[in-house]
PADREN-652633 format. One record per residue (C-alpha): residue in three letters; x, y, z. Coordinates in steps of 0.02 Angstrom, whole numbers, plus 32768, in hexadecimal, padded with zeros to 4 digits. Each point is the difference from the previous one (the first is absolute). Layout:
N
ALAXYZ/...
//
This chain:
267
METB531307D2191/LYS80757FCC7F86/THR80897FFC8076/LEU7F9B7F8F808B/LEU7FC57F917F70/LEU80B77FC67FA5/LEU80387FE280B9/LEU7F887FA1802F/LEU80177F727F55/ALA80CB800B8026/GLY7FCF7FC980B0/SER7F7B7F797FA6/ALA808B7FB17F92/ALA8080800780A0/ALA7F907F96804C/HIS7FE67F8F7F7B/ALA80B67FEB7FD0/GLN80197FCB80B7/LEU7F657F86801E/ASP80567FB27F5C/ARG80C87FED8042/LEU7F927F9F80A1/LEU7F8E7F837F89/ALA80A17FCE7FA0/PRO80437F52800B/VAL80A37FEB8049/PRO807A7FC57F76/GLY80277F567FFD/ALA7F4D7FC98058/ALA7FB37F6B7FBE/PRO7F5D80317F94/GLY7F5A7FF28084/ALA808F802980A0/ALA7FC280778087/PRO802080A97FE4/GLY808980508074/ARG80437F798011/ALA80BF7FBE7FEA/PRO80297F567F91/THR80427F8E8075/PHE80AF7F8D7FF2/ALA7FA37F5B7FC4/ALA7FC680607F8E/LEU809280437FA0/GLN80507F4E7FFE/PRO7FD97F8F7F77/GLY7FC67F3F801B/PRO80627F7D8009/THR80297FBF7F4C/ALA80667F4C7FBE/ALA808380A17FA9/LEU8007804680CD/LEU802B7F508041/PRO809B7F9B8005/ALA7FF47F797F74/ALA80407F768082/SER7F5180368054/MET7FB17FE67F5C/LEU7FC27F597F92/THR8013804C7F76/THR80057FAE7F49/GLU80BB7FE87FE6/ARG7FF87FA180B3/LEU7F5A7FA27FDB/LEU80477FB77F78/ALA80A47FE5802D/GLU7FB87F8F8099/LEU7F807FA77F80/GLU80A47FDA7F7D/LYS803B7F9E8092/GLU7F7B7FA58036/LEU7FBD7FB67F50/GLY80CB7FD87FCA/THR7FF87FA8808E/ARG7F567FB78003/PHE80127FCF7F43/ALA80B77FC98003/VAL8008808F7F7A/ALA80AE7FF17F9E/GLY805780B17FC9/GLU7FC880B9802B/LEU7F488021801D/LYS7FC880877FDC/LEU7F438047803E/SER7F9E80997FD6/LEU7F418037804D/ALA7F94801E7F85/ARG7FA3807F8056/ALA8032808B8074/TRP80407FEA809D/GLU7FD5807180A1/PRO809A7FEB8073/VAL7FB67FC980C1/ARG8053801B808B/LEU80427FA1807B/PRO7FE1802780B5/GLY80BE7F818025/ASP80BA7FF37FB9/ASP7FAF7F487FD6/LEU7FA37FBB7F60/PHE7FAE7F698001/LEU7FAF7FD87F5D/ALA7FAF7F547FB6/VAL7FBA7FAE7F7C/THR7F547FD28025/GLU7FE87FCF7F2D/LEU806C7FC57F86/PRO7FD37FF47F4B/VAL7FC47F4B7FBD/GLY806F7FF87F88/GLY809D8046804A/VAL806780827FD8/SER7FCB80497F37/GLY7FFF80A47FBD/ALA7F84803F8047/PHE7FA07FCF80A2/PHE7F99801C80A9/ILE802D7FF680BC/ARG7FB98025809C/VAL8069803C8085/LYS7FEA803B80BD/ALA807C80608057/SER802D803D80BB/SER80898067805E/GLY801C801480A8/GLY7F727F858036/THR7F8980527FA5/PRO7F9D7FC77F4F/LEU801480727F83/GLY7F8F7FC17F8A/GLU7FCC7F7E7F80/TRP8005803A7F47/GLN7FF07F957F4D/LEU8087802D7F9B/PRO80017FF57F5D/LEU80CD7FE67FB5/ARG805A80007F64/ALA80B37F8E7FF5/GLN80967FE37FAD/LEU806F7F748017/TRP80AA801B7FBB/GLN80787F587FE8/GLU80937FE87F92/VAL7FC57F7D7F66/TRP80557FC27F76/ILE7FFA805B7F45/ALA80207FA87F64/ALA808B80527FCF/THR800F7FBC7F59/ARG7F6A7FCB7F8E/LEU7FDD7F47806D/GLU7FA27F547F89/ARG7FAB7F718014/GLY80697F7B8047/GLN808B8060801E/PRO80487FBE80B1/LEU802580AC8071/ASP808A803B8027/ALA803B809A8078/ARG805F80577F54/MET7F4E80107FBE/LEU7FCB806F807D/GLY800A809B8066/ALA7FA4803A80AB/GLN7F7B8084801D/LYS7FA380538082/VAL7F447FFD7FD5/ASP7F6780068061/VAL7FC47F417FDA/LEU7F4A80398033/ARG7FEB80527F5B/GLU800E7F657FB0/ARG7F867F947FCE/ASN80787F54800F/PRO80817FCB808D/LEU809380467FD9/ILE80C77F94800E/PRO803F80418095/ALA80D7803A7FDA/THR7FFF7F7E809D/ALA7FDD7F6E7F93/ASP80897F8B7F98/PRO7FE980177F6B/SER804E7F697FB9/THR7F797F93804C/PHE7F7280427F6F/GLU800780117F54/ILE7F9580797F82/ALA7F4E7FB77FDB/GLN7FBD808F7F95/SER806D808F7FB6/VAL80118095805D/PRO804C80A57FBD/ALA80A880458048/GLY7FD080A0808F/ARG7F6B7F8E802E/PRO7FDF7FC780AC/LEU80107F3E801A/THR7F4E7FCF8039/THR7FDA7F3F803F/ARG7FB67FDE7F5C/ASP8091802B7F9C/LEU80607F748068/VAL7FF17F4B800D/VAL805E7F8D8076/ARG809C7FBA7FAB/PRO7FE57F507FE7/LEU809A7F75803F/ILE7FAC7F8A7F93/ARG7FA880167F44/LYS7F8C7F947FCF/GLY80517F787F87/GLN80927FE6805F/VAL80627F738033/VAL8021801280C1/ASP805C7F938078/VAL7F797FAA807F/VAL80437FBD80BB/ALA7F5B7FA48045/ARG800C7FD780BE/GLN7FBE7F808061/GLY802E800780BC/MET80D67FD07FDE/LEU7FE57FE97F5F/ALA802280567F76/VAL7FE77FE37F3D/THR803F806E7F7E/MET7FA880047F4E/LYS7FF2807A7F6B/ALA7F3F80527FD7/LEU7FAC80687F97/ALA7FC380AD8023/LEU7F467FFD7FC6/GLU7FFE80CC805F/SER8060807C8032/GLY802E804980AE/ALA8070806F8075/ALA805C7FB880A8/GLY7F917F9C8076/ASP7F527FD67F67/LEU7FBD7F507FD7/ILE80017FF57F6B/LYS7FCB7F547F96/LEU807C7F8B7FAC/ARG80187F767F92/ASN808F7F82800F/VAL80477FEF7F71/GLN80127F35800A/SER7F6D7FDD805D/ARG7F9980817F9A/ARG7F9F7FF880B8/GLU7FCE80968037/PHE7FF4806280AD/SER8020809E805B/GLY80B4804B804F/GLN802E80888055/ILE808480797FD7/LEU80948017804C/HIS806B80767F95/GLU80547FED7F46/ASN7FE57F657FAC/LYS7FD67FAA809C/VAL7F4A7FB6803E/GLN7FCF7FAD809D/VAL7F8A7F6D8030/HIS7FC77FA88089/PHE7FA17F5D801A/
//
């Protein structure tokens, strides 16, 4: 009797083990898949991602910014090297074609500054990709004049007093003087410490004629020309209209500065 009971228990355990093997999920099958069905090939393949696609077929952050730098540089006639960055992450967009058409539909009202918004739309292969409002940060690198030594008010500016350096001009509150400007046409309006970039507030156009200076005046009427001496009542640069006083008649009049020590009057 005892032997019969042991045989029955052994047979029951074997049956349960066989049933468990039949109900066990197939290795690699997704949760919830029908028992006993092998996964398909497609189910084992990863979906398309930006990392698996050729860079040329994606509108990446780098490509987007490069296109915007060219577009904004042209639109605003930017002098210097414009560098843009996005203020938030950009998700790469797949391009259906080999081409890319990017249009800026809304420009910053105040022009390119340290931070601004623009709106762009893009298409590729004749297919619209979308339209986005983008927050951008910008740097504009230009070569500007730097004071090589301390500059004092009233000094005529000379190239030997200056050095050239590339700076981000968008970080400066006042416009800087580009290194392409002729320093001989300016003089110092206020003291500038050595090493500081020169701004438009630091310089004034060097006057060709100064207040209190006696100048030659040419008065013309048709083919008739008369010369006289006059006292400059104002300072001015080339092309400026200044007040003068005839040194003999004491009569006051206005004349246009031609060059150093010479003013012209038209009747």
